[in-house]
C-alpha positions as CSV (number, residue, x, y, z in Angstrom):
1,X,0.0,0.0,0.0
2,X,2.8,2.4,0.9
3,X,4.5,1.7,-2.4
4,X,1.4,2.6,-4.4
5,X,1.0,5.8,-2.4
6,X,4.6,6.7,-3.0
7,X,4.3,6.0,-6.8
8,X,1.2,8.2,-6.9
9,X,2.7,11.1,-5.0
10,X,6.0,10.9,-7.0
11,X,4.1,10.1,-10.2
12,X,6.0,7.1,-11.5
13,X,3.4,6.2,-14.1
14,X,3.8,6.5,-17.8
15,X,1.1,7.8,-20.2
16,X,0.0,4.4,-21.3
17,X,-1.1,3.2,-17.8
18,X,-4.7,3.1,-16.7
19,X,-3.8,5.2,-13.6
20,X,-2.6,8.0,-15.8
21,X,-5.8,7.9,-17.9
22,X,-8.1,7.8,-14.8
23,X,-6.2,10.8,-13.2
24,X,-6.5,12.8,-16.4
25,X,-10.3,12.0,-16.6
26,X,-10.7,13.2,-13.1
27,X,-9.0,16.5,-13.9
28,X,-11.2,17.0,-16.9
29,X,-14.3,16.1,-15.0
30,X,-13.4,18.6,-12.3
31,X,-12.9,21.3,-14.9
32,X,-16.2,20.8,-16.6
33,X,-18.5,19.6,-13.8
34,X,-17.5,22.1,-11.1
35,X,-20.3,24.6,-10.4
36,X,-19.5,28.1,-11.5
37,X,-20.7,29.4,-8.1
38,X,-17.6,27.9,-6.4
39,X,-15.5,30.4,-8.3
40,X,-17.6,33.5,-8.2
41,X,-15.8,36.3,-6.6
42,X,-18.0,37.9,-4.0
43,X,-15.3,40.5,-2.9
44,X,-14.5,43.9,-4.2
45,X,-12.9,44.1,-7.6
46,X,-9.4,45.4,-7.2
47,X,-8.8,48.7,-8.9
48,X,-5.9,51.1,-8.7
49,X,-6.8,53.9,-6.4
50,X,-4.9,56.6,-4.7
51,X,-5.4,58.7,-1.5
52,X,-5.4,62.4,-0.8
53,X,-5.8,64.0,2.6
54,X,-7.7,67.3,2.8
55,X,-8.1,69.5,5.8
56,X,-11.5,71.2,5.9
57,X,-11.3,75.0,6.0
58,X,-14.9,76.1,6.3
59,X,-16.3,74.2,3.4
60,X,-19.2,71.8,3.1
61,X,-18.2,68.1,3.1
62,X,-20.2,66.6,0.3
63,X,-19.4,64.6,-2.8
64,X,-19.5,67.4,-5.3
65,X,-17.1,69.6,-3.3
66,X,-14.7,66.7,-2.6
67,X,-14.8,65.7,-6.3
68,X,-13.8,69.2,-7.4
69,X,-11.1,69.4,-4.6
70,X,-9.5,66.1,-5.7
71,X,-9.4,67.3,-9.3
72,X,-7.8,70.6,-8.2
73,X,-5.2,68.9,-6.0
74,X,-4.2,66.1,-8.5
75,X,-4.5,68.2,-11.6
76,X,-6.4,65.3,-13.1
77,X,-9.7,66.4,-14.6
78,X,-10.8,62.7,-15.0
79,X,-10.2,61.8,-11.3
80,X,-13.3,60.0,-9.9
81,X,-14.1,60.0,-6.2
82,X,-14.3,56.5,-4.8
83,X,-14.9,57.3,-1.1
84,X,-13.7,59.3,1.9
85,X,-13.5,58.9,5.6
86,X,-12.9,61.4,8.5
87,X,-9.5,61.1,10.3
88,X,-7.8,62.9,13.1
89,X,-4.4,64.4,12.6
90,X,-1.6,64.3,15.2
91,X,-2.7,67.8,16.2
92,X,-6.2,66.7,16.8
93,X,-7.6,68.4,13.8
94,X,-10.2,66.8,11.6
95,X,-9.1,65.9,8.0
96,X,-10.6,63.8,5.3
97,X,-8.8,60.9,3.6
98,X,-10.2,60.8,0.1
99,X,-9.8,57.8,-2.2
100,X,-9.9,58.4,-5.9
101,X,-9.0,56.7,-9.2
């Protein structure tokens, strides 16, 4: 029994053997019979984003303003706002970490 396991792990079988054929059939069956739902990605699709930190100076914190501010700071008129979150600086001031692509 140990010899057969060793042969299987180290793959000492040639292409003409029945073990090789059965193993290949198992691989093909797995490829074609596996449900697609096993491989569906339910996570967030990775995109390349960058961060900008903005300190508020008497401005309204809304999407339109932050979108314009990111475009001004980066110089990229095509920059799209992905999201933002409020953070505290080491001085205790409120700032906004803005994610864009």
